[in-house]
Legacy VTK file of the C-alpha trace (Angstrom):
# vtk DataFile Version 3.0
C-alpha trace
ASCII
DATASET POLYDATA
POINTS 602 float
31.023 -78.052 136.307
33.053 -75.032 137.518
33.758 -74.704 141.246
32.787 -71.597 143.153
35.808 -69.334 143.826
37.147 -69.567 147.384
37.469 -66.109 149.011
40.334 -67.428 151.170
42.572 -67.236 148.126
42.554 -63.448 148.581
44.507 -63.835 151.826
47.567 -64.803 149.781
47.564 -61.336 148.252
47.783 -59.601 151.618
51.546 -60.168 151.645
51.763 -57.651 148.802
50.385 -54.990 151.179
53.047 -55.548 153.850
55.389 -52.818 152.538
52.566 -50.286 152.812
51.634 -50.776 156.460
51.888 -47.055 157.163
49.358 -46.148 154.502
47.089 -48.987 155.653
47.172 -47.597 159.192
46.368 -44.123 157.871
43.481 -45.478 155.810
42.138 -47.384 158.839
42.288 -44.243 161.004
40.539 -42.170 158.333
37.921 -44.897 157.987
37.180 -44.892 161.730
36.930 -41.110 161.846
34.668 -40.969 158.773
32.364 -43.710 160.084
32.164 -42.103 163.520
31.383 -38.732 161.919
28.468 -40.210 159.964
27.063 -41.678 163.170
27.486 -38.324 164.940
25.379 -36.664 162.252
22.321 -38.426 163.657
22.941 -36.919 167.105
23.563 -33.525 165.523
20.256 -33.825 163.688
18.518 -34.641 167.019
20.015 -31.565 168.709
19.096 -29.283 165.808
15.447 -30.379 166.001
14.982 -30.707 169.758
17.126 -27.820 171.059
16.717 -25.573 168.047
13.430 -25.914 166.201
11.276 -27.467 168.911
12.652 -25.279 171.717
12.553 -22.220 169.440
15.945 -21.212 170.840
18.059 -19.473 168.185
21.247 -19.664 170.253
20.912 -23.429 170.732
19.978 -23.782 167.072
23.099 -21.887 166.012
25.285 -23.965 168.325
23.758 -27.228 167.115
24.122 -26.228 163.455
27.724 -25.101 164.090
28.519 -28.432 165.711
26.825 -30.261 162.846
28.895 -28.256 160.351
32.057 -29.131 162.268
31.192 -32.837 162.116
30.533 -32.540 158.380
33.930 -30.851 157.908
35.670 -33.676 159.785
33.687 -36.207 157.744
34.721 -34.539 154.479
38.426 -34.451 155.375
38.440 -38.022 156.699
36.494 -39.297 153.660
38.900 -37.589 151.242
41.907 -39.034 153.096
40.323 -42.490 153.196
39.472 -42.377 149.494
42.977 -41.280 148.516
44.808 -43.785 150.715
42.573 -46.746 149.908
42.605 -46.017 146.168
46.398 -45.629 146.269
46.708 -48.996 148.011
44.452 -50.664 145.430
46.370 -49.183 142.500
49.706 -50.094 144.115
48.530 -53.669 144.697
47.417 -53.997 141.065
50.712 -52.539 139.809
52.827 -54.809 142.018
50.755 -57.829 141.049
51.010 -57.065 137.321
54.760 -56.671 137.606
55.178 -59.818 139.713
53.083 -61.941 137.330
54.783 -60.530 134.220
58.260 -61.037 135.690
57.369 -64.630 136.510
55.873 -65.268 133.071
59.184 -64.337 131.462
60.839 -67.228 133.309
58.466 -69.820 131.814
59.311 -71.757 128.681
57.293 -71.318 125.447
55.515 -74.645 125.957
53.670 -73.175 128.946
52.002 -70.548 126.784
51.204 -73.004 124.024
50.025 -76.089 125.892
50.250 -75.910 129.677
47.477 -73.451 130.466
44.493 -75.773 130.246
41.293 -74.337 128.845
42.897 -70.969 128.124
43.172 -68.880 125.026
46.969 -68.802 125.158
48.734 -65.448 125.202
45.430 -63.557 124.747
44.018 -65.186 127.884
47.157 -64.290 129.827
46.933 -60.674 128.655
43.343 -60.587 129.911
44.456 -61.871 133.293
47.188 -59.246 133.513
44.751 -56.420 132.748
41.129 -57.306 133.505
41.736 -59.589 136.501
44.172 -57.216 138.175
41.641 -54.414 137.643
39.012 -56.490 139.470
41.409 -56.927 142.392
42.277 -53.229 142.317
38.575 -52.445 142.595
38.194 -54.825 145.540
41.202 -53.673 147.563
40.975 -50.052 146.448
37.269 -49.578 147.026
35.020 -52.505 147.898
36.809 -53.665 151.065
36.910 -50.109 152.354
33.197 -49.763 151.610
32.555 -53.059 153.404
34.485 -52.055 156.536
32.875 -48.606 156.610
29.383 -50.044 156.277
30.081 -52.769 158.839
31.146 -50.115 161.345
28.150 -47.949 160.530
25.758 -50.923 160.735
26.989 -51.846 164.195
27.021 -48.223 165.343
23.572 -47.519 163.893
22.066 -50.611 165.574
23.581 -49.672 168.942
22.348 -46.068 168.709
18.875 -47.211 167.589
18.639 -49.516 170.606
19.702 -46.684 172.891
17.229 -44.269 171.289
14.142 -46.517 171.140
14.492 -50.264 171.908
10.993 -51.408 170.881
11.049 -49.569 167.548
14.564 -50.953 166.951
13.196 -54.484 167.150
10.718 -53.688 164.369
13.480 -52.181 162.224
15.868 -55.096 162.723
13.128 -57.485 161.668
12.115 -55.266 158.768
15.607 -54.682 157.290
15.862 -58.198 155.761
12.324 -57.912 154.358
13.278 -54.562 152.851
16.694 -55.515 151.479
16.109 -59.067 150.209
13.873 -58.148 147.236
16.356 -55.450 146.246
19.250 -57.929 146.478
17.369 -60.521 144.425
16.668 -58.085 141.617
20.176 -56.656 141.941
21.686 -60.109 141.435
19.594 -60.596 138.311
20.676 -57.198 136.981
24.366 -58.012 137.611
24.015 -61.376 135.889
22.342 -59.774 132.891
24.987 -57.022 132.875
27.750 -59.632 132.637
25.781 -61.404 129.905
25.414 -58.091 128.073
29.155 -57.422 128.398
29.867 -60.882 126.967
27.618 -60.148 123.994
29.317 -56.778 123.419
32.719 -58.470 123.653
31.576 -61.020 121.072
30.505 -58.135 118.825
33.928 -56.565 119.163
35.723 -59.847 118.551
33.730 -60.599 115.412
34.110 -57.069 114.036
37.837 -57.044 114.778
38.323 -60.401 113.072
36.387 -59.263 110.001
38.171 -55.918 109.705
41.607 -57.426 110.277
40.961 -59.889 107.463
39.129 -57.399 105.233
41.178 -58.337 102.162
40.322 -62.018 102.484
36.712 -61.193 103.339
36.237 -59.097 100.195
38.284 -61.408 97.997
35.893 -64.264 98.824
32.790 -62.092 98.495
31.811 -62.772 102.104
30.381 -59.309 102.811
26.727 -60.338 102.795
27.300 -63.334 105.056
29.291 -61.222 107.508
26.604 -58.528 107.524
24.021 -61.183 108.353
26.102 -62.811 111.098
27.107 -59.481 112.639
23.480 -58.315 112.520
22.465 -61.476 114.384
25.058 -60.731 117.088
23.829 -57.122 117.306
20.237 -58.270 117.844
21.344 -60.744 120.514
23.198 -57.963 122.348
20.165 -55.673 121.998
17.810 -58.316 123.410
20.036 -58.881 126.450
20.396 -55.117 126.962
16.600 -54.665 126.868
16.126 -57.503 129.364
18.762 -55.928 131.637
17.084 -52.519 131.336
13.682 -54.031 132.175
15.066 -55.723 135.288
16.879 -52.545 136.301
13.648 -50.560 135.914
11.882 -53.051 138.198
14.793 -52.833 140.644
14.615 -49.030 140.748
10.850 -48.984 141.208
10.761 -51.705 143.847
13.704 -50.174 145.732
11.997 -46.786 145.899
8.685 -48.336 146.911
10.148 -50.585 149.593
12.474 -47.989 151.087
9.863 -45.237 151.247
7.244 -47.661 152.559
9.661 -48.703 155.309
10.435 -45.075 156.165
6.726 -44.234 156.169
6.038 -47.143 158.518
8.762 -45.970 160.898
7.445 -42.405 160.760
3.920 -43.666 161.468
5.041 -45.717 164.435
7.458 -43.056 165.666
4.999 -40.256 165.060
2.493 -41.889 167.372
5.275 -42.293 169.932
6.105 -38.560 169.618
2.434 -37.631 170.027
2.236 -39.894 173.067
5.295 -38.188 174.568
7.348 -41.376 174.496
10.104 -39.833 172.333
11.034 -36.411 171.015
10.843 -35.295 167.385
14.634 -35.067 167.319
14.968 -38.622 168.572
12.550 -39.798 165.880
14.562 -37.992 163.186
17.811 -39.480 164.489
16.186 -42.906 164.672
14.971 -42.742 161.044
18.462 -41.584 160.022
20.093 -44.573 161.754
17.523 -47.023 160.370
18.114 -45.859 156.795
21.863 -45.980 157.483
21.599 -49.571 158.740
19.515 -50.702 155.756
21.927 -49.063 153.319
24.861 -50.706 155.091
23.270 -54.163 154.748
22.659 -53.599 151.025
26.242 -52.364 150.534
27.684 -55.388 152.363
25.666 -57.730 150.161
26.968 -55.901 147.086
30.550 -56.280 148.308
29.974 -60.012 148.803
29.456 -60.305 145.039
32.606 -58.257 144.431
34.544 -60.612 146.707
33.379 -63.625 144.694
34.452 -62.007 141.415
37.787 -60.966 142.903
38.327 -64.483 144.257
37.980 -65.883 140.755
40.388 -63.239 139.425
42.901 -64.015 142.176
42.731 -67.731 141.419
43.506 -67.090 137.747
46.441 -64.818 138.580
47.825 -67.128 141.242
47.638 -69.986 138.743
50.162 -68.031 136.686
52.323 -67.226 139.713
52.296 -70.860 140.839
53.378 -72.171 137.445
56.906 -73.540 137.680
59.434 -73.414 134.876
60.668 -76.822 133.775
63.721 -75.196 132.179
65.790 -73.757 135.000
69.413 -72.991 135.719
71.094 -75.632 137.899
72.015 -74.600 141.468
75.640 -74.196 140.383
75.660 -73.660 136.611
78.717 -74.491 134.549
80.491 -71.644 132.794
81.247 -71.481 129.099
84.807 -70.707 128.117
85.252 -67.466 126.165
85.794 -66.926 123.362
83.320 -69.608 122.383
84.340 -72.006 119.666
80.785 -73.018 118.749
81.231 -76.806 118.683
77.887 -78.646 118.882
77.587 -82.336 119.725
74.451 -84.473 120.118
74.817 -87.931 121.694
71.998 -90.469 121.479
69.456 -87.661 121.638
65.802 -88.600 122.198
63.002 -86.039 122.536
59.198 -85.897 122.358
57.138 -82.750 122.890
55.285 -82.747 126.246
51.980 -82.351 124.426
52.743 -85.427 122.269
54.759 -87.745 124.525
54.047 -90.837 122.402
55.304 -89.264 119.168
59.118 -88.868 119.184
60.334 -85.697 117.502
63.985 -86.828 117.576
65.208 -90.395 117.950
68.767 -91.539 118.717
70.327 -88.461 117.126
74.128 -88.327 116.919
75.736 -85.323 115.268
79.022 -83.433 115.531
79.185 -79.903 114.171
82.656 -78.403 114.120
83.398 -74.819 115.202
82.633 -72.370 112.395
80.995 -75.045 110.204
78.012 -74.106 108.057
75.494 -76.948 108.286
72.127 -77.187 106.546
69.285 -79.228 108.045
66.984 -80.582 105.345
64.084 -82.995 105.223
60.296 -83.077 104.947
58.066 -81.094 107.297
57.922 -82.598 110.790
61.272 -84.368 110.376
62.752 -82.740 113.503
64.845 -79.906 112.048
63.298 -77.002 113.931
63.049 -79.205 117.031
66.835 -79.419 117.145
67.036 -75.613 117.108
64.564 -75.395 120.002
66.647 -77.843 122.002
69.778 -75.795 121.272
67.990 -72.700 122.623
66.967 -74.836 125.598
63.281 -74.160 125.193
63.069 -77.876 125.987
65.432 -80.428 127.472
66.015 -83.807 125.786
64.319 -86.832 127.311
67.465 -88.915 126.868
71.010 -88.322 125.682
73.098 -85.182 125.673
73.360 -81.961 123.723
76.654 -80.167 124.260
78.079 -76.762 123.371
81.873 -76.635 123.512
81.798 -79.832 125.543
79.325 -78.571 128.192
75.906 -80.216 128.545
73.244 -77.571 127.953
71.389 -78.729 131.070
74.404 -77.648 133.146
74.249 -74.094 131.798
72.238 -71.093 132.859
69.704 -70.695 129.988
70.370 -66.941 129.915
74.103 -67.455 129.357
73.448 -70.119 126.724
71.056 -67.921 124.765
73.474 -65.017 124.962
75.808 -67.102 122.799
73.158 -67.872 120.160
71.621 -65.727 117.437
68.272 -66.644 115.876
66.751 -65.524 112.585
63.318 -67.087 112.157
61.063 -67.499 109.142
58.648 -64.943 110.578
60.874 -62.557 112.544
59.204 -60.929 115.525
59.606 -57.169 115.649
58.384 -55.086 118.545
56.644 -51.740 118.820
59.271 -49.036 118.654
61.747 -47.609 116.205
64.036 -49.364 113.754
66.975 -48.643 116.057
65.103 -50.097 119.045
64.495 -53.348 117.185
68.106 -53.688 115.995
69.375 -52.898 119.488
66.980 -55.467 121.021
69.671 -58.098 121.577
72.378 -55.623 122.621
70.766 -52.709 124.499
74.107 -51.013 125.222
75.214 -50.881 121.584
76.220 -47.489 120.258
74.555 -45.719 117.347
77.632 -46.423 115.225
77.359 -50.151 115.916
73.634 -50.105 115.093
74.280 -48.370 111.773
77.062 -50.827 110.895
74.815 -53.802 111.688
72.096 -52.343 109.456
74.647 -51.806 106.661
75.929 -55.402 106.914
72.312 -56.660 106.856
71.511 -54.753 103.638
68.982 -52.748 105.675
70.614 -49.311 105.710
69.103 -48.111 102.430
65.463 -48.775 103.307
65.922 -47.515 106.904
67.388 -44.227 105.647
64.385 -43.926 103.311
61.951 -44.086 106.236
60.461 -40.719 107.328
62.636 -40.471 110.463
65.368 -42.927 109.554
66.437 -45.102 112.466
63.974 -43.282 114.734
60.978 -44.191 112.554
58.178 -45.959 114.432
57.535 -49.307 112.746
54.106 -50.081 114.197
53.106 -53.241 116.102
55.112 -56.183 114.758
56.745 -53.965 112.133
53.541 -53.907 110.058
54.811 -50.954 108.024
57.666 -53.037 106.574
57.706 -55.705 103.894
58.666 -59.287 104.673
62.166 -58.813 103.278
62.687 -55.608 105.251
61.573 -57.259 108.494
63.910 -60.148 107.782
66.873 -57.839 107.219
66.109 -56.015 110.482
66.148 -59.400 112.240
69.520 -60.156 110.648
70.876 -56.772 111.786
69.640 -57.609 115.285
71.501 -60.937 115.188
74.651 -59.274 113.785
74.699 -56.748 116.585
74.419 -59.546 119.136
77.585 -61.080 117.650
76.703 -64.689 118.573
79.076 -67.651 118.376
76.285 -69.918 117.098
73.761 -68.850 114.488
70.394 -70.542 113.949
68.498 -69.778 110.738
65.017 -71.271 110.609
63.588 -70.935 107.077
64.963 -67.407 106.972
64.312 -66.849 103.240
61.428 -69.186 102.431
58.692 -66.536 102.250
60.538 -63.893 100.219
60.421 -62.816 96.616
63.514 -63.225 94.436
64.959 -59.711 94.972
64.326 -59.738 98.723
65.809 -63.226 98.922
68.962 -62.026 97.146
69.421 -59.127 99.569
68.680 -61.295 102.601
70.979 -64.057 101.375
73.849 -61.589 100.941
73.266 -60.388 104.494
73.152 -63.967 105.786
76.429 -64.763 104.054
78.096 -61.923 105.958
76.359 -62.976 109.180
77.560 -66.584 108.957
81.237 -65.786 108.427
83.289 -67.172 111.317
80.255 -68.564 113.128
78.877 -72.048 113.594
75.678 -71.881 111.553
72.708 -74.225 111.446
70.381 -73.491 108.552
66.928 -75.064 108.339
65.587 -74.854 104.794
63.055 -76.525 102.545
64.346 -74.680 99.495
67.459 -76.655 98.714
68.731 -74.005 96.318
69.602 -71.852 99.356
71.713 -74.510 101.115
73.436 -76.605 98.460
76.740 -74.798 99.082
76.776 -75.488 102.837
79.822 -77.245 104.253
77.564 -80.163 105.080
73.886 -81.101 104.743
72.151 -83.246 107.353
69.062 -85.080 106.135
66.302 -85.722 108.678
63.288 -88.003 108.380
60.770 -88.793 111.164
63.160 -87.512 113.809
66.154 -89.513 112.638
69.347 -88.494 110.870
69.288 -90.480 107.635
72.077 -88.838 105.667
75.009 -86.434 105.842
77.326 -84.994 103.226
77.598 -82.402 100.511
74.881 -81.712 97.985
76.639 -83.777 95.314
77.347 -86.679 97.668
73.751 -86.841 98.882
72.384 -86.776 95.344
74.360 -89.929 94.691
73.893 -91.750 97.994
70.677 -90.677 99.704
67.273 -91.611 98.198
65.304 -89.196 100.383
67.506 -86.237 99.502
67.385 -87.197 95.842
63.581 -87.285 96.071
63.458 -83.865 97.778
65.811 -82.452 95.177
63.758 -83.899 92.333
60.746 -81.936 93.571
62.676 -78.682 93.166
65.360 -79.296 90.523
65.158 -81.014 87.161
67.434 -83.936 87.912
66.871 -85.346 84.470
68.964 -82.418 83.257
71.760 -82.822 85.762
74.268 -83.000 82.932
73.184 -79.531 81.772
74.184 -76.254 83.432
71.414 -76.437 86.074
73.315 -78.312 88.779
76.539 -76.282 88.581
74.502 -73.095 88.856
72.969 -74.343 92.093
76.400 -74.543 93.674
76.684 -70.767 93.441
73.885 -70.193 95.982
74.327 -69.387 99.667
LINES 1 603
602 0 1 2 3 4 5 6 7 8 9 10 11 12 13 14 15 16 17 18 19 20 21 22 23 24 25 26 27 28 29 30 31 32 33 34 35 36 37 38 39 40 41 42 43 44 45 46 47 48 49 50 51 52 53 54 55 56 57 58 59 60 61 62 63 64 65 66 67 68 69 70 71 72 73 74 75 76 77 78 79 80 81 82 83 84 85 86 87 88 89 90 91 92 93 94 95 96 97 98 99 100 101 102 103 104 105 106 107 108 109 110 111 112 113 114 115 116 117 118 119 120 121 122 123 124 125 126 127 128 129 130 131 132 133 134 135 136 137 138 139 140 141 142 143 144 145 146 147 148 149 150 151 152 153 154 155 156 157 158 159 160 161 162 163 164 165 166 167 168 169 170 171 172 173 174 175 176 177 178 179 180 181 182 183 184 185 186 187 188 189 190 191 192 193 194 195 196 197 198 199 200 201 202 203 204 205 206 207 208 209 210 211 212 213 214 215 216 217 218 219 220 221 222 223 224 225 226 227 228 229 230 231 232 233 234 235 236 237 238 239 240 241 242 243 244 245 246 247 248 249 250 251 252 253 254 255 256 257 258 259 260 261 262 263 264 265 266 267 268 269 270 271 272 273 274 275 276 277 278 279 280 281 282 283 284 285 286 287 288 289 290 291 292 293 294 295 296 297 298 299 300 301 302 303 304 305 306 307 308 309 310 311 312 313 314 315 316 317 318 319 320 321 322 323 324 325 326 327 328 329 330 331 332 333 334 335 336 337 338 339 340 341 342 343 344 345 346 347 348 349 350 351 352 353 354 355 356 357 358 359 360 361 362 363 364 365 366 367 368 369 370 371 372 373 374 375 376 377 378 379 380 381 382 383 384 385 386 387 388 389 390 391 392 393 394 395 396 397 398 399 400 401 402 403 404 405 406 407 408 409 410 411 412 413 414 415 416 417 418 419 420 421 422 423 424 425 426 427 428 429 430 431 432 433 434 435 436 437 438 439 440 441 442 443 444 445 446 447 448 449 450 451 452 453 454 455 456 457 458 459 460 461 462 463 464 465 466 467 468 469 470 471 472 473 474 475 476 477 478 479 480 481 482 483 484 485 486 487 488 489 490 491 492 493 494 495 496 497 498 499 500 501 502 503 504 505 506 507 508 509 510 511 512 513 514 515 516 517 518 519 520 521 522 523 524 525 526 527 528 529 530 531 532 533 534 535 536 537 538 539 540 541 542 543 544 545 546 547 548 549 550 551 552 553 554 555 556 557 558 559 560 561 562 563 564 565 566 567 568 569 570 571 572 573 574 575 576 577 578 579 580 581 582 583 584 585 586 587 588 589 590 591 592 593 594 595 596 597 598 599 600 601
């Protein structure tokens, strides 16, 4: 059962408004002037009727109308100023909050986005919080709160002026306002609930259509068109049914609101009219009284509407503050150690134990001891889930080991600032992540200050220059989200160029060629050979043909190191490696030319 959002959580956001105290004061002043002007309109209306129309005095009528026009002018200026200042404050709050949340998110480790946010949809949920939830708060602080304060002032002012004008009729109005407003609020709540339900159904329509269109090739390949038409049609009818229900309730709301409001006004006019005929009040006073009564009823309805906005904004604030309150488990120590430059790239693991936080009872690495010499090219091999990629994640300090030490050039990684550590490491993943922007932007991602000459040289060394030059605008060509306009091999070579430009001391290659065709693999492998020269390189690979010429191969199984040596040595001494090799190479023909040819790879 979900708990009701606590409006007090919104108070935490007020600190974001502190730098804008001047604008807040201006908005408050404009709000007071605008509210006072609205209340003065009732008195202006009384003067126009009593001293103008009823007295049949054109001079008094002109003076009253001139004064009324002056009040309206003040109201217009104050309302425009209030709207601008309050909207500016709301937009500024949303912008500051988005930036603050995003900046904080970048300090959190990957595990937070994958496992820590309970009940969320991962990165998509966080994106929704950054956009939709901040928009809800912008609406509250940039509109709803101002509306609430304005209507609260006008409600109090209207009640006071009604009591001054006609006390006994005021008592009837104050008793009648709840009876008038409550039915409208009840129907309004139902309409809002159905509106949210309708929005959910429309969102489901969009999600389903987007999923189907994104996977159109798979959909058509499996002949799923008819089933998808049927399912989508069902969603459309559901959305239509909710929309019709919402429209029906809104029609009732409109009709009942008009009936109740005009009935209430008619009742006041009937009562007041008799008072005017009896000489107990003037026609102008009656007009002013009706004006204030309608103003008070409208203010009550507006305040009730804002109460719903406050509840929605409270829920949005809770979701955003959950992100802001999340603490990074991977942090720089108070006084981080410094790496000596130039880095040698020596990696040592001592009695390393690690289990992922989401699976604490299943060790990913157990009692791992390795020593990788500076500049050594080491391949990590073993079945899936053996712990190879886990070691790379520990080296990047996305996680810290549960026990033991992992050292770079003799310094424990936990004693380093993660930013400095990662500056020394280059990563080329199986599925390289490219970002929206040009080819040059993506290559320069790890070294923003690099010159155009350096970018071009990195592309040349990565075997990427030819295909980049063939793009419509060369290095300035927009690649689309995630580099969708490029092939897998082209994306991989861009990732290699990015790593080359970074010039890291340690290079991590995680299945960098496993998903490529033969020609792309050849080009990527040539680029990797150039990239690995003079650098400590750790290569994770399932395809042994790409790593048999490494200086050393480390064999992992169930998180343990079960073998180390060259390809030839492991074939002779390690049963697991021999088994893995037999799945890919014809070991029965080892005496033929097949094995020597393998040594030429990498």
